[in-house]
C-alpha positions as a printed NumPy array, in Angstrom:
array([[  1.033,   0.43 , -12.684],
       [ -0.636,   0.686,  -8.826],
       [ -0.242,   3.87 ,  -6.821],
       [  0.691,   4.226,  -3.271],
       [  0.03 ,   7.777,  -1.506],
       [  1.914,   8.404,   1.248],
       [  0.643,  11.062,   4.262],
       [  3.355,  12.283,   7.048],
       [  6.789,  10.395,   7.433],
       [  9.263,   9.787,   4.41 ],
       [  8.298,   7.073,   2.201],
       [ 10.069,   3.616,   3.279],
       [ 10.033,   1.358,   0.231],
       [ 10.895,  -2.096,   0.634],
       [ 11.538,  -5.402,  -1.767],
       [  7.98 ,  -6.673,  -0.667],
       [  6.369,  -3.251,  -2.435],
       [  7.866,  -4.649,  -6.307],
       [  4.342,  -5.339,  -7.361],
       [  3.279,  -1.881,  -7.387],
       [  6.095,  -1.215,  -9.906],
       [  4.652,  -3.912, -12.345],
       [  3.97 ,  -2.062, -15.445],
       [  2.838,  -3.731, -19.044],
       [  5.399,  -6.654, -19.959],
       [  7.712,  -5.83 , -17.594],
       [  7.862,  -7.488, -13.781],
       [  9.317,  -5.951, -11.08 ],
       [ 12.259,  -8.041,  -9.566],
       [ 14.206,  -5.476,  -7.601],
       [ 14.014,  -2.004,  -5.741],
       [ 17.013,   0.133,  -4.763],
       [ 16.633,   3.926,  -4.143],
       [ 18.932,   7.   ,  -5.451],
       [ 20.604,   8.905,  -2.914],
       [ 18.133,  11.162,  -1.968],
       [ 15.576,   8.259,  -1.573],
       [ 13.511,   8.266,  -5.2  ],
       [ 12.935,   4.498,  -6.542],
       [ 14.892,   2.751,  -9.175],
       [ 13.17 ,  -0.208, -10.525],
       [ 15.004,  -3.079, -11.877],
       [ 12.504,  -4.968, -14.204],
       [ 12.422,  -7.877, -16.333],
       [ 10.412,  -8.305, -19.756],
       [  8.142, -11.352, -19.451],
       [  8.177, -12.341, -23.021],
       [ 10.879, -15.056, -23.077],
       [ 11.899, -14.849, -26.537],
       [ 13.565, -10.928, -25.416],
       [ 14.44 , -11.526, -21.899],
       [ 15.789,  -8.158, -21.195],
       [ 16.392,  -6.06 , -18.268],
       [ 15.671,  -2.637, -17.452],
       [ 17.04 ,  -0.051, -15.066],
       [ 14.461,   2.785, -14.444],
       [ 15.153,   6.399, -12.689],
       [ 12.401,   8.911, -13.009],
       [ 11.786,   9.238, -16.78 ],
       [ 15.231,   7.308, -17.686],
       [ 14.913,   3.656, -19.193],
       [ 18.363,   1.653, -19.429],
       [ 18.432,  -1.575, -20.922],
       [ 20.853,  -4.265, -20.437],
       [ 20.923,  -8.135, -21.63 ],
       [ 21.222,  -9.375, -18.17 ],
       [ 20.493,  -8.82 , -14.652],
       [ 24.439,  -9.037, -13.692],
       [ 24.86 ,  -5.88 , -16.085],
       [ 21.938,  -4.216, -14.664],
       [ 22.901,  -4.664, -11.101],
       [ 26.828,  -3.568, -11.969],
       [ 25.276,  -0.647, -13.223],
       [ 23.497,   0.112, -10.101],
       [ 26.012,  -1.083,  -7.68 ],
       [ 27.853,   2.305,  -7.313],
       [ 25.348,   4.461,  -8.293],
       [ 22.288,   3.886,  -6.119],
       [ 21.63 ,   2.126,  -2.487],
       [ 20.254,  -1.07 ,  -1.365],
       [ 16.409,  -1.117,  -0.015]])
């Protein structure tokens, strides 16, 4: 994972910043935020034999079978970027 350091103003994440959150076997497909502005990462596993989706917030991680299920979980909990 690449680290991005911000000085001064509050950070503004955009979906264009997704590549900063790629790690290991997972590729970040969508960024959303918590109500306090912390990033929530929705990523997909690169392995086509086991294509799971994962939602990460802080140290928490929840795994889903499809992107639609992951977005249904996030819809009422988080804000769009």
